[in-house]
Every structure is written in structure tokens, then in C-alpha cells.
N, C-alpha and C positions, 0 to 999 in steps of 0.2 A: 784096434782101439783098446786102450788100457781098461782093465776091469776095475771093479770097486776095491778089491784088495790092493791093487797097485796104487790107486789114488790115495788110499789110507796110508800106505807105506811112505809115499812121497810127502804127504802132509805131516806125518810124524817126523820125518827128517828135517823139514823146514822148521817145525815147532822147536825141536831140540836145538837147532842152530840159532834161531832168532829170539826165542823167549829169554835166555840169559842176557843177551845184548840189550833187550828192551828193559829188563829189570835193572841192570847196572846203569843204563842211561837215565832211568827215573831217579835213581839214587844220586847220580851226579847233578841232575837238574835241581833236586831238593837242596843239595849242599850249596849249589851256586846261588839259589835264592836266599839261603841262610847267610852266606857270606855277604850278599848285597845288603841284608838287613842289619848285620852287626855294625858296620861303619856308621850307619845312621843313628844307632843307639849310642855309640861312643861319642858322636859329634853333638849330641843334644846339649844345649846350654844349661848350666846349673845356676839357677837364680836364687837369691836370698829368699828365705821363707817370710811371707807376710804374716801379719797378725801378732807381732811381738809388742803389743801394747800393754803387756803385763808389767806392773810396777812392784816395788818392794811392798807397797801397801796391800797388794793382792795376795801376797804370800805370807801365811801366818803359821805358827805352830812348829817352825823349824828354825829357831833362832840361831842355834849353833852352826847349822849349815849356811845360813845367811851371813854369819860373821866370817866364816871361812871364805866365802865367795866374794865378799866385799873387796878384798884386795885385788881380785881380778878386775872388778869394776874400776877401782882406783888406777890400776896399771894401764888399762885401755883408755882411760880418760886423760891421765897425766903420765905418759910413758917416760918423758925426759927426767921427771923427778926421780924415778927409780934407776934409770940408766946412768944418770950422773953419779950415783952411788955404787955402780957396778952390780946392781941387783937385777934379777930377771924373774918374771912371773913363771910359775910352773907351766910346762908345755901342755900337760894334760891334767884334767880334773875328772875323777871318776866318782859319780854319785851312785851309791848303792843302798839298797834297803828294800823292804817289802813293797809289793805293788800298791799304788794309790797314795803314797806318802808325799808326792809333789816334786819328783825329780825333774820332770819335763817343765813344770811350772817355774822351778828355780832357774833353769837354763834360759827360758824366755825372759825372765825378769832381769837376769844378768845382762842379756843382750840389749834390752830396752834401757836399763840404767846406764850402761856404758856407751850407748849410741853406736854400737858396733853392728856390722852386717851379721845376719843370723842365718846360717846354713844348717838346716835340720834334715837329717836323713835317718831312716830306720836301717839298722844293720842288715835286715832281711833283703833290702833293696840291692845289696852288693852280692847276694848269693844267687848265682846263675848256674845253669847246666853247662854253659860253654866255657871252657878253660880260658882264663885271662880276661874275661869280660868284667868280673867283679873288681879285679885289680885295676883295670882301665878306668872304671867309674871312680875309684878312690883317688887315682892320680888326677882326674879331671876336677874332682871336688876340691882337693887341696890347691890345685893351680888357681882355680877361681877365687878361693878364699885369700890366697896370698896377693893376688892381683887387686883385690878390693879391701885390703886391710885398712883399719882394724876390723877383724872379723872373728866370729865364734862359729866353730864347727861342732854341732851337737849330733852325736850318734846314739840313737835310742836302741834299747835292747841289744847292747853290745855283745852279749853272749852268743847271739846268732852267728856272728862272724869271728868272735874272739875266744871261742872255746879252745881248750888245750889241744895241741896237735898230737895226733896219734903216732906219727913217725913211720907208719906202715905203708904210706902211699895210697891209702884207700880213698882219700878224698882230695885229690890234687888241686881242684878248684878252690876248696876251702883254704888249703894251706897257702896257695898263691895269693889269695885275697888278704889273708892275715899277714903274710910276709910283706905285702905292699903297704899295708897300714903301718907296720913297724918301721919300714923304710921312710915313709912320709913323716912319721913322728920324729925320727932322727934327723930329718933334713931341714928342720927349722933353723933360721938364723937366730943368734942370741937376742937380737933386738926386733925380731919379727913380732908384729902385733896380731898374732893369730893364736887363739887358744882353742884347744880341742877339749870338749866336754863329752863324757860318755855316761850312760845310765845302764844299770844292770840290776836284776833281782837276784843274781846268782854269782856272787863274787868268787866263790870257791871253784867255779867251773872255768874261769878265765885262764888263758895261757900265762904262765909266770913272766914271760918276756914282755907282756903288756904292762906289767905292774912295776917293773924295775925303775929306778930313778932315771930321769931323762925322757921318759915316755909319759905314762900316767903317774906323774910324781906324787900326786896326793889323792887319797881315797877319803871321800866325805860320806859318812853314814847319815842317811835321811831316815830316821826312825819314826814310828807312830808318835803323835803328839802327847804331851802330858796334859794335866788338867787345865793349866793356864793356856797352853797352846790350843786345846780343843775349844775353849771359850772364845779365843781370838778367831779361830777358823769359822766358828758359828757366826760370829759377828760379821765376818767378811761375806759369808754366803746368805745372810739375812739382810744385808745392806739393800735398802730400797724396797724391802718387802713389808707390807702392813701387818705388824704383829699386835696381837691383843695384849691387854695390860697384864694378863696372868702368865705370859711367857717369860720364863726365867732361864736365860742362856747358861747360867752357872749350874743350875739343876740338871739341864740337859747334858752339859759337859761331864758332870759327875756320873751320870748314868750311861756314858758311852766310853768307858775306859777300854783301851785296846783297839778302838776303831781308828781308821786312817782318815786323812783329810778327804779322800774321795768318798768314804762312807758317810762322813758328816755332810758333805755337799749333797749326797743322795738323800739323806734324811731331810734336809731343808727343802729340797725339791718335792719329795714325797708329801711332806707336810702341807706345802702349798697346793698340791694336787688334791689331797684330802679335803682341804677347805674349799677349793673350787668346786668339787663334786657336790658339796652341800650348799653351794651358792652363797657362801659367806663373804663378807667384805674384809675380814681380818683372819689371820692364822692364829688359832688358839693353842694352848698348851696340850690339849687333848689330841690335836692333830699331830703335834710332834711326838707324843707318846705312841700313837698309832703308827707313825712313820718309823720310829725306832723298832717297834715290834716287827714290822714288815721287813726292814733291812736285816735284822738279826735272825729272825725265825723264818722268814719267807712269806709268800703270798698265802692268804687264807684259802683253803680248799673246800669245795662242796662235796663231801663224801658221805654216803649213807653207811652208818655203822650200826650193827645190830645191838640190841640191848645187852646181850651177853658180852660182846667185845667192849661196849661202853663201860660196863662194870669193871672189867679187867683194867681198862685204861684209867678209870677213876682211882683204883687202888694203886696202880703203878705210879701215877703222877702224885698221888697222895703220899706214897712212900718217899719220893724225892723231897716233897715239901716238908714232911715231918722231920726227916734227917737234917735238912738244911736248917730248920729251926733249932734242933738239938745241938747243932754245931756252933751255936751262938752267932757272932757277927762275921763269921768266916765267909758265908755265902748268903747275903741278905736276899731273901725271897721277895720278888716284886709282884709276881703274878703266876698263877698256875691255871691251865686250861686243858680240856679234853676236846677242843675244837682243832681240827687238823690245819697245819700250816706247813707249806713246803712238803718235805718228805715225811714229816713227823705227824703222827695221829694225835699227839698231845705233847705238852712240854711244860716244864717249870722254868720260869724266867728269873735268873739271878742278876742282881745289879750291884757292883762294888761301890763303896762309898769313897774310896781313894785309890790312887795308883800304888801298885806294889811291885817291887823288883826282887825282893828276897822272900823266900818262903821256907818255913821250918819243915822238918820231916813230919812232925805231928800234923801240921796243916795239910800237907799233901795226902797223908793217910786219911784225914777227915774228908777231903775232896773225893777220894776214892769211895769212901763209905756212902756219901751222898749220891754219887753216880750209880752205885750198886743197889741203892735202896729200892728202886722200882722192881728189879728182879727179885730182891729179897721179899718184898711185899707180895708179889705173885706167888712165890713158893709157900709163904706162911698162910695166906688166905685161901688159895685154891689148890695147894698141894702139887702144883706143877708150874712150869715156866713157859713163856712164849718167846717168839723171835723179836718182840718189841724192844728188847734191851740191846740190840746189836750195836748201836752207836755208843751206848753207855759202856759196853765192854771194850770197844776200841779205845775210848777215852781212858779208861782205867789201865788198860794194857800199856798205853803210851806213857802214862804217869809212872807206873811201876818200872817200866824199862828205863826211863830217864833217871829215876832214883838209883837204880843199880848200875846202869851203864855210865852215866855222866856225872851224877851228883855225889857219889861215894856215900850213899845213905844206907848201904846194906850192912848187915852184921858181920858178914864174912870178909868184907873189904871196906872198912869205914873211912879209910884215908886215901883211896885211890880210885880212879875210874877203871872200868872193865870193858872198854870198847876194843873190838878186834882190830880196828884200823889204827890204833895207837901203837900196838905191839902185838907180837904173836902170842896167842893164848893157847894153853894146853887144853886137851880134851877134858881133863878133870876140872880145870877152871871154868870152861864153858858150861859144864854140867852144874857146877856150883852156882854160876851166875843165873842160869835158867831156873834152878831150884829156888834161889832167893827171890827172883821175880814172882814166881808162882806163890811163894809163901806170903809175900806182901798182899797180893790180890786176895788170896784165901782168907787171910787175917781180916782184911777190910770187909769181906762179904760176911764172915761169921759175926763180926761186930755189928754190922748193919742188921742182920737177922735178930740178934739179941735185943737191940734197941727197939726194933719194930714190935717184937713180941712183948716187950715190957710196956710199950705205949700203944697197944693194940686198940684201945678205946679211942684214943685221939685219931688214929688212922681211920677208924670207922666214921668218925665225925667228918673228917676231910672228904672221904670218898662219898658219903651221903650228900654233902653240900655240893660236890662237883657233879654228881648225877642230877641234882636238882637245878643248878644254875649254869653248869658247864664251865664257867670261868670265875675264879676268885681273885680279888686284888689283895694287896698286902694288909689292908685294914681288916678285911674279912678273915684272912688267915690268922692274924694276931688274935682276933676275937675267939676263933675256934680253938686256938691253942693257948688260951689264957691260963696261967698257972702251971704250964709245962716248962720246967727249968732246963737250960742247956746242960749237956753232959760231956762236952768236948774236952779232951786232954790239952788241946791247943787253945782253949778259951782265954788263957792269959796272954797269948801272943798278940801282937798288934796287927791291924789291917785286915785286908781281904785278898782273896785269890780270884782272878778273872777266869770264869768258866762259862762258855757259851751254852745256851740251853740245848 
């Protein structure tokens, strides 16, 4: 009769023989199940997207983009009119711009106005771990669209699948999917009533092959709306809402420069929520002002701040407010508070009076002074600084960098940019560039300190009022600074600069 050692020896031999077979059998079974699953995914029918009841009247603030897309609507409605003249509509229309500007809304409106079938897909839906599956889905999508023409294929977040190919073979599935998209774009008949529309926030990241003529022939910029556009957007999003008599959409539009259509829609919704919380039957102007503050600055926080920190905050925000006043109409101060909102323990809220696209060097330097005024006030009053100026320093660094790198506003290179991606820079040039950037920020900080020291009495008034009331509006600020004249070198220039609090 075998002993225990012999039994263990036999068991070990069987284990070494059968365990690898069981392991590989399990892998084969899992692959078999996967292959069974893949055909079912490929065979799924792609149906037109419902909910395309968006009309041109629902899209506001993007008149240039609407004008560009109107010809797509006309072509899909009356194709023979264009075909008889030998004309063809662009195969692909690429909508690009910041998030929230209305690219998806425009695509839906084009589909509704043209009466075309609307196939909407996110590019991320084509990205799969299995090689060839994304390409298969693209083929299926285009087959269905051609079968049901006239049709519009809308691919949102195109950069998820259309980023430039690396050429190193590191992501073959991505490259296969992009190649299939390029093939489908080339495969259209000249008279095919199928238009491909794409949307992307990052035009520079897309593969150049996508943007050449014959594919995405036309790129349409969808930018944040101007004053007239913002007022129209507000009118769309307040349609059907009970507004009080004191609500002025033009005033709201003037106070929301730089915001997108999605931001404005959020403001209208937040205003309705504020009114509903107070059981009001109409939305007041105050509700819109509270909503703007929440969207721009964030949700009010309930934080316990010590008296010592509250005093530092009062002087910090008072410094921003004083310098904004001294800069004239460059940064119209709307409100200052030491009540925490979002990540900020306090903030000064500036609101421009008009849209601006050009800024002088003097204006940008003044913006830097205002941003550094909180840090300068801490240094002058307390003899030391805190970490409360972190976001201010980031803002100033970015402005100085743009002035030197992009705008040619440095003294060492006043007529050229100094970006390394434009051309190779020598080490000496890089040192000069960094030195000039540091000089601009240091100059702005020294000037902020000088102005705060000169008007120390006004700073004390602002800080005392903030410690007492915690929040000051523009009328209270003007009363406290009555008689203090602006000292900006840019005071003779026109307009304002948009700076978030």
C-alpha cells in the first residue's frame, strides 16, 4: 500500500499535467464567449436619434454659424436646384469652439429644419478594446445613413477618435477606427444627400487628414456670444418664465461678457430656483444677480473663519477693490465679499460694460496690478503674506506669459513672438524670455504696493466696512472711495477687460 509521500508525488504529477490544460481551456472558453458577443454588437440596428425638434428659433447668439449651416439646410431640402448647376454641398462640416457654445444644438436644428434623418453618435462610442469593432460600427452607421438619405450624421467630441495618429502602432484600434472614418468620408457619391457634422473643442488635436478638402471641407467656429447674442439667448431661455417688471435682459447680458450659451441657460435656471425657494410667483432681477454670482463664483460655503483670518481677508479683498477703482473703468467693481464661495474664502466681482477683443499693453499691466493687490495689501498691512493669493498669482503669470510669448509686448522682442513651438530658441533667448516675464510681474507688484501705500487710508475704510458687513455692493464701494481719483496709465484707452473673480 503506497505511503503518504507516494500519494503526494502522484498528486503533484497530475497537477503539473492538468493545471495548464485547465488554464488554457478557460482562456479559450472566454474568447469563445467574446466572439459570440461581438457579432451581436455589430448587428445592432442604428436608428435615427429622436428629439430633433430644435428649430432655428431655439438657437441664438451664433448667427455666423447659422448662416454657414443654412446652405446645408437648403441643399437637403432642394438638392436638384444645386445639382443642376453642378454644385455640391460640403461632405463634412466641423463645428469647433469652447464647450457650451451650442454645437450640438446647431446640429439638431439643421436636422429639424432640413427634414433629414438625424444620426447622432459620440465618438467615444467607436472606441473599443477589440480591434476592428470601432471600424465596424462606423461602417454600419454610414450604411444606415445612406440607406435613409437625406440624412445627417453628427459625431460629437470628434477628437476622441480623430486625434492625430502617432504612427508608432501603439494604438491600432484607434488608427483602424480613424482610417475607416476617412474611407467613409471619401466614399460619398457626388449627389449623395448625406452630410457629416462633427463637433470638437480641440481643433488643433485632430488628424490633418480629417481636415483636408473632400472630408471635413468646412470648419465653422462657434464662439461665445457677443452682447446682442447673449440678450437673444436669455430671451430664448426665459421664454415662458414669469419675469418681474424689474428684470432687464439687456443689463444681464452686459454683466455676463465671456459666458457661453450653456452658462446663460444655467443662470436662467438658477434664477428660477432661487425664486422658487422663496415661494415667489415671479423671477426678480435680484434672483438673476444671485444666479450670476453662483455660476461665476460658485456655491456659497458655510465655513467658520477666525477673526484673525477674517481681518486678513478683509484687507486682501479690499486691496483688489481699491486697485480696481484706481484703474478707472478697466475693471468695474460690482461687489466684494469675505463670504466664502466655491474654493475662494472671499472675492471681488468685476463686471465689464462691453465686449472687448483688443487690449493694450497698459491695460494688461493694470489687470496684473489689480490681481496682485491682495498680496500687496497683506505685505503692507501685516508685514507677511499668506497662501490666499495662489489663484491671483496663476492669473498674473498667465497674462505675463502671453504678453511675452504670444503678443510681442516685451521690450526685448517688441515685434515677434517667442514661443518655442514656432521655432527653435537658443538658451540665451529662453533666459531673456523668462527674465522679461519676471520683470513684468515684479513691476506690476511694485506698482500695486506703491498705490496701496499711497491710499492706505482708503484701504482701511474698505477693510473696516467688510469686517462689519462682510459684503459691499458697487454703490457702497463708490461711497467709501468718494474723492479718490483713478491713476491708471491706461485710463485713456477704451473699454474693459474680462477677468473672472
